[in-house]
N, C-alpha and C positions, 0 to 999 in steps of 0.2 A: 746511296750512302757514301760512296768513295768521292763524292764531290764535295760534300759538306764535312762539318765535325761536331760531333754530338757529345755534349758535356752533361752527366747527370749529378746531381747532388743528392745524396741519401743520409739518413740519419734518425735517431730516436726522436721523439716530440720534444720541441724546446731547443732543439740542437743549432738552430738559425740557418737553415736551408734556405728559406725564402730571402733572408738578410744577405747572405753571402752570394745567392746566384743573381740577385739584384746589383750588388756592387760589382761582381764580375762583368756582368752584361753593361755597366755603365763605361767601366774600363776598357773594355774590349770595343766596345763602340766609339769610344772616344780615339782609341788607336787607328780607328778607320775600317774595322772589321764589320761586317754586314751580320747582325745577330738578330736572334728570337729569344725572346724569354717566355717560357710556359711551365705549366705543372700539372701535376696528377694527385687526386681526381679532380676534374674540372676544367681541363684545359680548352675545352670546346662549350658552345652554347648548351649542347646536350649533356656533356660532361657536368656543368655546373647544376643541373637538374640531378644527376646521379651523387654528385658530391653531397647534396642536400640529404638524398635518401640514406648515405653512408655515415654521415658525421653528426646528424640531428638527433640527440638524444631521445627524442620522443619516437623514434621508430626503433622497433625491436626485431632486428633481422637474424634470422638463423645464419649460422656460420657459412653454409653452401652459397645462400643469396647473397652475402656479403662478397664471396670470393667471385661469384660469377658478374655482380654490379662493376667491381675493380677492373675485370677483364674487359667487359662492355666498353666501359670508359676509357680503358687504354688502348683497345682495337681502334675505337672510333678517333681517339687523338692522334695516334700514329699515321692513320689514313688521311685526317684532314689537316694536320698542323705538322707534325714531325717529319715524315716523308718527303712530303712537297718540298718543306724547306731545305732539307737536306739535300734534296735533288737540285736544288736551285743553288747550291754552293755555299748555303749560309751555315753560320755556327749556330747550334741550337743548344739552348741551357735550359734544362729541365729539372725541376725539384721533383724528385721520385719518379721511379720507375719500374720495371719488373722486379727489381730485388726487394722492395718494399712489400709486395705480395708474398716473396719466398720468406720474408722473415716474419710478417705480421700473421699471414695465414697459415704459413708452413711452420716455422719455428715456434712461434708464440701461441696460436690456436691450434695447432697440429691438426687441421682440418684433412689434410691429405699428406701422403708421401712427398718430400721435397723433389725428387726426380720427375714424379708427374706434374708437380706444379710448373717445374722449369719446361716441360713438355708443353704444356698448354698456354703458358706466357709466351713462348717463341711461336708458337701457331698465331697468337692474338696479335703479336707485334710482325708478323712475317719475317721473323729472324734477324730484326735491327736491332743491334747491340752499340752501346755507346764507345766513344772512344776512350773517354775517361768517366771515372765514378770518383768522385770526393766524398768519402765517407766521413761525416762530422761525429767524432766520438765523444761522448757527455756523459758524465754520471747519471744514471735515471732520476735520483732524487732532485739533482739539481735542473735538468730538462723539463721533466714534468711540472716542477713548481714553476718554472719559467712559462711553460706554454699555458698553464692555466691561469697565470697573472696577465696574460696579454690582453688587454682591454680592446683591442683592435678586432680581435677574435670574433666571428659571428655568434659564437656559444658561449662567450665569456660569462654571461649573465647567469648560466646553468651551471656553472662549475667546469667548464670544459667541454670538448665534443665527445661524442659516443666512444671513440677509440681511447681518449685521456682518461676518461671514466673508467676504464678497465682497472687502474691501479698500479702500483708500482711493481709488484711481483711481475705483472704482465710487461711493463717497461724492461724489467732486468732481462726478461726471456728475449726480448726484441733486441737489445745490445748484443745477448750472446749470439744470435742469430746473425747480426750484422759482422762482427768479429770473425765467426764462421766462414762467412760469404767473402770477407777481405783478405783470407786465407786460400780460399778456393779460386778466388778470381784476381789474384795477385798482379797479373799483368795489365790488368785495368783499373784496379781499385787502389786508391791513394788514402791512406788513414790520416786524418787529419784531428789532432787532440783541441779540443775546444777549452783549453786552460789558460788562454792569452787573449787579450783584448780583440774585439771584432775586427780593428784595423789590421792588427798584426796577422791574425788568420787569413784575411782577405789578401794581404800583400804576399803570403805564402802561396795560396791558390793562384793568384795572379801570375805569379812568376812561374811556378809549375806550368800552368796552361800555356803560357807563351814559349816555354821550352818545348814542349810538345807540340805545339802549332809549327813552330820552326823545324822541328824534326820531321813531322809529317809533310811539310811542304817540300824539305829538302828529299824525302824518301820518294815521293810522286816526281819530283824532278829527275831522279836517278833513274825511275822506270820508265820515263819517258824518253830518257836518253838512251836507255837500252834498248828501246824498241827501234829506233832510228838507225 
């Protein structure tokens, strides 16, 4: 983990996580950084199959089955993609991570206590946590409307995926959960208001990332000098 740099995008449905992670990936790659862009669920071949089970509206999963499928996907994702790339010194940019489960299955669904969810998630990811979490904050009504109108999404023809079909009250609980986590994990969470243009939001994210990368590099250099 100390070799690479781990960036996570979190936020309610329709907040622009995929768009912003793609834009940041392109900018950092153009700067000469070795980057990997991935997502959850579905960051691996096996994960793609799990993603379909989780998001396809035809499947009526019980809440516990949903939770364990997310954990299975995440564990495989970390083992196959995230940890090896970080260990190789790369910047890993991921759309969704453990915080999505804390919010969706914890705060919104209330399947089990948050502290228990934290423990099993950390077990699933071998205690790997991101350097930065960009939380994209959007009004639930606006975000859900955008998500359901996305014609490129797989289940657009059915009016949204299985999670999006939970409705607006569910999305409000999701946002409340994220705001709570942003307060709890203030050392790594950066709240980004989605009330500007896509490019303005991206410029902010890019500048914040470059600053953190510079500070991280300088910190490592100082540590190395202290050892000599």
